[in-house]
N, C-alpha and C positions, 0 to 999 in steps of 0.2 A: 663872412667878409664880403664886401661888394666892390666892384670896380669902381673907381673914382676918376673924374676929369680934373686934371690939375693944370693951370696955366701959369707958366713962368714968364712974366712980362719981360724981365730983364734979358733973359736969354731968348725970347721969342721962340720958345719950344712948347708946344702944346701936347699935353699928355692924354691923347685920344687915340682911338684905333685909326690907322692910316694905311694907305696903300703904297707900297714901294714900287715904283716902275723902273725899268731898266732901259737906257737908251737903245734905240734900234730893235727893240723887241716889244711884243704885245704881252709878254709874260709879266706877271705881278706877284708880289709877296704881301699878304695881309698881315700887319703887325698889330698885336693886341696888347693894350697896356696892362702890365702886372703891378699892382699897387705896392708900395713899401709896407712892411709889417713883420710880425714875428709869428713863428709856428714851431710846433714840436717836430723836429726832424728825426726820422727813425721810426722804429715800432715798438709798442709797448707789449705786444704779444710774445709769450714764452712758448707758444706751441707751433704757430704756423710760419713764423718768420726765422730767417737765418740769424746766426749770431752776429754777422757783420752789420746787421740793420739795428743793433741794440748797443747801448740803451738809447731811449729817447732823450733829447736834449734841446734846449731852447736856442733858436738861431733867429737872428734879425736880418732881414733882407732889404736892400735898397730897391727902388723902383726901376723897372725895365719893361721894355717891350719884348714879346715873343711871337715868332711866327705861328699862326694858327695851324699850319700844316707842316709836314715834314717836307724838306727840300726835294724836288723832283729831278728826274733825269732831264726834263726839258730845261730846267734852270741850270743844272750843273753842266750840261753840254755847251752852254753860252761860255762858261769858264774853260771847257776843254778847246773850244773852237777859237776863241779870243777875237772873233771878227768885230764885235762891238767896241773893242778897244780903240779901233781906228776912227771911230765916229767923233763928231764934236760933242762936247759935254752939252746937255740941255740947260736951259736957263734956271731950271728949278734944282739944280744939283746942290746938295748940302755943302756945308763948310766945315764939317767936323774932321774930315780926313783929307790930307793933302798929299798922300803917297802917289808917286808916279806909277801908273799901271804898268808901264813897260819894264819897271824894275821888279815885278812880281813873277817869280817862277811859275811856269805853266806845267800842268800835269801831262803826263804822257798819254797818248791814245791807248785805250785798253787793247791787249793783244788777243783777247777772247771775248765772247759775249758775256759781259758782266751782269747782265740782267738774268742769266741762267734760263732764258727762254720765258720768264715770267711776265714780261711786258715792260714797256718803257714810257710810252706816252701818258703822262699824268701819274705815273707811279713813282714812289720814293726812290731815290738813288741808294744803291747798296754797294757793298764790296769796296768801299773807298777807305783808305787809311786815315788815321786822324790827322797826319800831316796834310793829306790832300784836302781835307775838310777845313782846316785852319787857313790854307792858301785860298780856297774858295772865298772864305770869309774876308781875307785881306783883299782879294780882288773885287769883291762885291763892294766892299767899303770904298775902294778907289774909284770905281765907276759911278757910284751913287753920291759920294761925298758924306755919306752917313756911316757911323762906326758900328760895324757888326762883328759878332764873335759867337763862339759856342757858349752855352750856359755853363756855369758851375754846377757841380752835383746838387749843391744846396738850392740854387736857383731853380733847377729842374724840378726837384721834389716839391719845392714850395708852389711852383705853377701847376704841378700835377695835382696836388691836394686841393688847391683853389680854395682855401678857407675851410675844408673839411677835416675831420678827425677820425675818419673811418679808413678801412683797408684800401678801398677804392674811392675814387672821386665821387662815386654814386652810392656808396653804402658798404657795409661789411660783408654782405653775401654776395657770391659770385653767380647767383641764379640769373641775374640780368646782364652778365658780362658781355654776352654775344650782342646786346644792343650798342655797346660802346667800343668793342675791340675785335680785331681779327687775331685769333690765337689758335692753338692746337685743335680745339674742337670744331672750329668752323671755317678755318682758312683754306681748306682743301690743299695744303701743303704749298701755299704760295702767298706773296704779299698782295696787297690790293691797292687801287687808287685812293688817294687821301680824301678824307672828309665824307666818307659813305657812312660812317657810324655817328652816334650821338656825340656832341662835344662834352667837355667837363663844364662845371659851373662858370668858368672864365671864358668859354668859347673856344678852347684849344681842342683840336681833333687828334685822335690816335695817340694819346699820351699813354694809354694802355694798348700794348700790342701793335700789330702791323709790322714795323720794323723797330727794333731797339735803337737807342739814340746815344751818340757820343756826348760826352762832357769834357770839360777842361781838366778834371782832377785826375791825379794819380790814384789808382785804387789802393787803399790802405785798409786791410780788414779790421784793424783795431782803431781806426781814426775816431769812431764815436766814443770809445772808452776814454780817450784822451780829452774829450769835451764834456764828460759827465759833470753834472752840477755846476755848469758854467752857462752863461749866456754869450753866444759867439755871434760877432757881426760878420756877415758876408764871407763865410769860410771858404777857403780855395786850397786844396792840396796840390801844390805846384808839382809839375811833372818833372822828374829827374832822371827818368829812363823810358824807353820806348814801350815797355810792358810792365805791369798791366795798367791800363787806363779804364776809368769807370764808365760803364754802359748802363743806361737806365731804360725802363719802360717795358721790357719783355718784347716778344716778337710774335710772328705768325706761327712759329714752330714750337712756342713755349706753352706750358700749362698754366692754369689760373693763378697759382701761388707765385709765378715768376712775373706777374702783371700787376701786383699791388703797387700802390704809390711809393712805398718804401723799399721795395726789392732792389737789391743791387747785383750787378754782373760786371764782368771786366774782359778785356780783350787779352788774347793769347797768341803766342808765336805760331801756333798750328794753323791759324787762318791763312798762312801762305804756303801750306804744305804742297800744294799741286802747282805752285808757280815754277815753271821750267827755266826761268831766267837766272843768270849768274852775273851780278848779285841780284837777289830777288828785288821785285818792284818796291820802291818806297811810296808809291802812289796807290797801288791797288792790292787787294786781297783776292784770293781764289776761293776761300772757304768761309766767307762771312756774308752769305746772301740774306742775312737777317738783320744787318746793322746799317742804319742810316743816320740822319741828323736833322735838327732844326736850328735856327739862329735866333739870337737875342740882340737887342741894342739897349744899353744902359741909359737911363734918363740923364745921369750925370756923365758927360763925355770925358774920358781920361786924357791925359796929355799924350802927345805923339810918341814920346818914350814908352809910356805905359801901353799904348795901342800895340806897339811892336812886340811887347812881351806877351800879350794875349794871342798873337799869331805864331808864336814859336811853339815847337813840339816838345822841346827840353829846356829847362832853365838852369 
C-alpha cells in the first residue's frame, strides 16, 4: 500500500504531508497522511506473540494524519508554560476547533526531574499520565484550530504496519531491528532523540521502540476474540476506568518481542509508586520513563461534541 494525495475541494482540505506551526514558537510538528484502508490487526503467530494479540481480524480504518515523531519535551513544555496562550492567533489558524484555550486545564509543573536525567531538548516527553496527554491534545487543538487527539489502538497498529504483513514494518526477522529502533540491546538504558533511526514505509519514526506510546483504548486482553470472523470499522475500546490503558510500540527498555507491530502492553497503578504527594498526581508518573505519545488528526473532523469525548480520560 502506498500513500496517496487526496484533495477534498468542498472542504478545502488537502490530504498531503504538512507542517503544523505553533504561534509564538519555532517548534513544528510534521504530520504525515495515513490513507484509509483495511488490514489484519493482531498476530497470526502462535509461537512468538502473546494471547492478547490474537486472533488476527480484519479492521477498516478511515484516513488520518499522524505525527512523524513522538512529541518532545520542547513541545510539551509549551503546554506546561502556557505563555503562547496570550498571543494573538495567526491568520493561518484552522477552523476545526473553537474551544477557548483559557477553559482548558493546565498540567502542574513536575515536582522532580521527570526526564530522569536522560535529556530534554529534542527528546520525547515521558512520565505523563494519559489525562495529561489528552489535555495536551485539547490545548494544541485550541491554539492551532486543527483537531488533534491520540490514536486508537487500531489506528496506531495500522500506521505502524504501514501496509506490511510481517512482524515488524521492515520484515519478520529482528536481525536489522537496531537500524529502526532503540531497544534493550542498543539503547544504553536510556531514550534517545527522535528520528535518529530509519522510518517505517510511511515515513513514521520510532514506531518500534524508543518510548512506548499512549492510545485512546481501554486495554482489554480478550478484545480481539470478540472481533473474530468480523470486519470491524474504526474500533475503539472506550475508556471506562483509569487502568489499564493500551500502550503500543515497546520502548528503550524492552526486548525485540515487545517491539513487534502487533505487541500490546498497558498502564498500571504502580507507575505512581514513588509519588510522595497525597493524593498522587493526576498529571505525572514517577515510574514510567519509557512511555510517551504521538498525535493524530482525522481527515474527517468530528463535531464539537465528539471532539470533547476524545479529550476525556473516562466515558
